[in-house]
Backbone as numpy.savetxt, mean C-alpha at the origin, in Angstrom:
# Nx Ny Nz CAx CAy CAz Cx Cy Cz
-20.24 -27.76 -4.71 -21.03 -27.22 -5.79 -20.71 -25.76 -6.06
-20.48 -24.99 -4.99 -20.17 -23.57 -5.16 -18.86 -23.39 -5.91
-17.85 -24.17 -5.52 -16.54 -24.07 -6.18 -16.65 -24.47 -7.64
-17.35 -25.54 -7.92 -17.54 -25.98 -9.31 -18.25 -24.91 -10.12
-19.27 -24.29 -9.55 -19.99 -23.23 -10.26 -19.08 -22.04 -10.53
-18.25 -21.69 -9.57 -17.31 -20.57 -9.75 -16.38 -20.84 -10.93
-15.80 -22.04 -10.97 -14.83 -22.34 -12.02 -15.48 -22.65 -13.36
-16.77 -22.90 -13.39 -17.46 -22.97 -14.68 -17.52 -21.58 -15.30
-17.67 -20.56 -14.46 -17.73 -19.17 -14.94 -16.34 -18.59 -15.20
-15.38 -18.92 -14.36 -14.02 -18.38 -14.47 -13.00 -19.50 -14.35
-12.01 -19.46 -15.20 -10.95 -20.47 -15.10 -10.02 -20.10 -13.95
-9.26 -21.06 -13.48 -8.32 -20.81 -12.39 -7.24 -19.83 -12.84
-6.84 -19.90 -14.09 -5.81 -18.99 -14.61 -6.34 -17.55 -14.59
-7.55 -17.35 -15.06 -8.13 -16.00 -15.05 -8.29 -15.48 -13.63
-8.65 -16.37 -12.71 -8.78 -15.98 -11.31 -7.44 -15.51 -10.76
-6.38 -16.25 -11.04 -5.04 -15.87 -10.55 -4.57 -14.57 -11.19
-4.81 -14.39 -12.47 -4.41 -13.15 -13.14 -5.16 -11.95 -12.58
-6.45 -12.09 -12.36 -7.24 -10.99 -11.80 -6.78 -10.65 -10.39
-6.48 -11.66 -9.60 -6.00 -11.43 -8.24 -4.64 -10.74 -8.26
-3.75 -11.17 -9.13 -2.42 -10.56 -9.26 -2.55 -9.11 -9.71
-3.38 -8.86 -10.71 -3.57 -7.50 -11.22 -4.19 -6.58 -10.17
-5.06 -7.12 -9.33 -5.66 -6.33 -8.25 -4.62 -5.96 -7.20
-3.61 -6.80 -7.03 -2.59 -6.58 -6.01 -1.59 -5.50 -6.40
-1.25 -5.40 -7.68 -0.20 -4.48 -8.13 -0.72 -3.07 -8.36
0.05 -2.05 -7.93 -0.34 -0.67 -8.23 0.02 -0.32 -9.67
-0.93 0.20 -10.40 -0.71 0.67 -11.76 -1.47 1.98 -11.94
-1.28 2.62 -13.08 -2.04 3.86 -13.34 -3.53 3.58 -13.39
-3.91 2.39 -13.87 -5.32 2.02 -13.92 -5.85 1.55 -12.57
-4.96 1.18 -11.67 -5.35 0.66 -10.36 -4.48 1.30 -9.27
-4.60 2.63 -9.07 -3.73 3.31 -8.11 -4.02 2.93 -6.66
-5.21 2.44 -6.38 -5.56 2.08 -5.01 -5.53 0.55 -4.84
-4.44 -0.05 -5.32 -4.30 -1.51 -5.30 -4.20 -2.03 -3.88
-4.33 -3.32 -3.76 -4.22 -3.94 -2.44 -2.83 -3.68 -1.85
-1.78 -3.78 -2.67 -0.43 -3.51 -2.18 -0.30 -2.07 -1.70
-0.86 -1.12 -2.46 -0.77 0.29 -2.08 -1.50 0.54 -0.77
-2.65 -0.09 -0.58 -3.39 0.08 0.68 -2.60 -0.48 1.86
-1.90 -1.60 1.65 -1.07 -2.17 2.71 0.04 -1.20 3.07
0.71 -0.65 2.06 1.81 0.30 2.31 1.29 1.56 2.98
0.15 2.08 2.52 -0.42 3.30 3.10 -0.73 3.13 4.58
-1.11 1.94 4.98 -1.50 1.71 6.37 -0.38 1.11 7.22
0.81 0.97 6.65 1.92 0.35 7.39 2.34 1.24 8.56
2.61 0.61 9.67 3.15 1.29 10.85 4.33 0.47 11.34
5.36 1.15 11.80 6.53 0.43 12.28 6.27 -0.16 13.66
5.58 0.58 14.50 5.27 0.08 15.83 3.82 0.39 16.16
3.30 -0.30 17.12 1.90 -0.12 17.50 1.62 1.28 18.04
2.62 1.91 18.69 2.39 3.23 19.27 2.60 4.35 18.26
2.98 4.02 17.04 3.17 5.03 16.01 1.81 5.49 15.49
1.61 6.80 15.42 0.35 7.33 14.89 0.49 7.69 13.42
1.71 7.66 12.90 1.95 8.04 11.51 1.98 6.79 10.64
1.01 6.66 9.76 0.97 5.53 8.85 1.83 5.84 7.63
2.50 4.82 7.12 3.28 4.98 5.91 4.60 5.71 6.10
5.00 6.00 7.34 6.27 6.69 7.59 7.11 5.82 8.51
8.35 5.59 8.11 9.30 4.82 8.91 10.37 5.79 9.38
10.44 6.03 10.67 11.47 6.92 11.22 12.62 6.08 11.73
13.83 6.43 11.28 15.01 5.71 11.72 15.43 6.21 13.08
16.14 5.39 13.82 16.59 5.73 15.17 17.53 6.93 15.13
17.12 8.05 15.72 17.89 9.29 15.69 19.26 9.10 16.34
19.35 8.30 17.38 20.64 8.07 18.04 21.62 7.35 17.12
21.10 6.55 16.21 21.98 5.84 15.29 22.29 6.67 14.05
21.36 7.50 13.61 21.55 8.25 12.36 22.07 9.66 12.59
22.02 10.14 13.83 22.47 11.49 14.20 21.67 12.59 13.50
20.50 12.25 13.02 19.62 13.25 12.40 18.19 12.71 12.37
17.33 13.42 11.73 15.93 13.00 11.68 15.61 12.40 10.31
16.32 11.36 9.94 16.09 10.68 8.66 14.82 9.84 8.79
14.00 9.88 7.77 12.82 9.02 7.76 12.53 8.59 6.33
11.83 7.50 6.19 11.42 6.99 4.90 9.90 7.02 4.89
9.34 7.68 3.89 7.88 7.74 3.77 7.49 6.97 2.51
6.59 6.03 2.67 6.11 5.25 1.54 4.60 5.43 1.45
4.07 5.21 0.31 2.62 5.36 0.15 2.29 6.62 -0.60
1.30 7.34 -0.13 0.87 8.57 -0.79 0.84 9.70 0.22
0.98 10.90 -0.28 0.96 12.07 0.60 -0.41 12.22 1.25
-0.39 12.66 2.48 -1.62 12.93 3.22 -1.74 14.43 3.43
-2.96 14.91 3.44 -3.13 16.33 3.72 -3.04 16.56 5.23
-3.26 17.80 5.67 -3.11 18.15 7.09 -4.04 17.34 7.99
-5.16 16.87 7.44 -6.11 16.07 8.22 -5.76 14.58 8.20
-4.73 14.20 7.42 -4.34 12.80 7.33 -5.08 12.03 6.25
-5.79 12.74 5.39 -6.58 12.10 4.34 -5.70 11.85 3.11
-5.80 10.66 2.54 -5.05 10.29 1.35 -5.97 10.38 0.14
-5.46 11.00 -0.93 -6.20 11.02 -2.19 -5.89 9.71 -2.91
-6.86 8.79 -3.07 -6.57 7.49 -3.66 -6.10 7.55 -5.10
-6.34 8.66 -5.81 -5.88 8.76 -7.19 -4.51 9.41 -7.29
-3.90 9.79 -6.16 -2.57 10.39 -6.17 -1.52 9.35 -6.54
-0.43 9.82 -7.14 0.66 8.93 -7.50 1.31 8.34 -6.25
1.67 7.06 -6.26 2.42 6.49 -5.14 3.76 7.21 -5.01
4.22 7.39 -3.78 5.48 8.10 -3.56 6.37 7.33 -2.60
7.66 7.52 -2.77 8.64 7.06 -1.79 9.56 8.25 -1.57
9.73 8.66 -0.33 10.52 9.84 0.00 11.50 9.48 1.10
12.74 9.86 0.93 13.74 9.69 1.98 14.24 11.07 2.33
14.07 11.47 3.58 14.44 12.82 3.97 15.06 12.88 5.33
């Protein structure tokens, strides 16, 4: 009954479109589900830096890293309205 009531109010197509739109980062939806996943990504469990992938220094001969997500301030706080960024340095 609950499922039937839900689909009386919303069609399955509208449900899928709303879910897809919620997932993608856009100017109207900067804090999308995908952006939150990227912001919280960690390469390893012992990494304290979210959203930063550090490449193996022994293999790269330098401190190359890839940062995805949004910039964090000194306290580690992310401004949810900030533009998504990808940085390779």
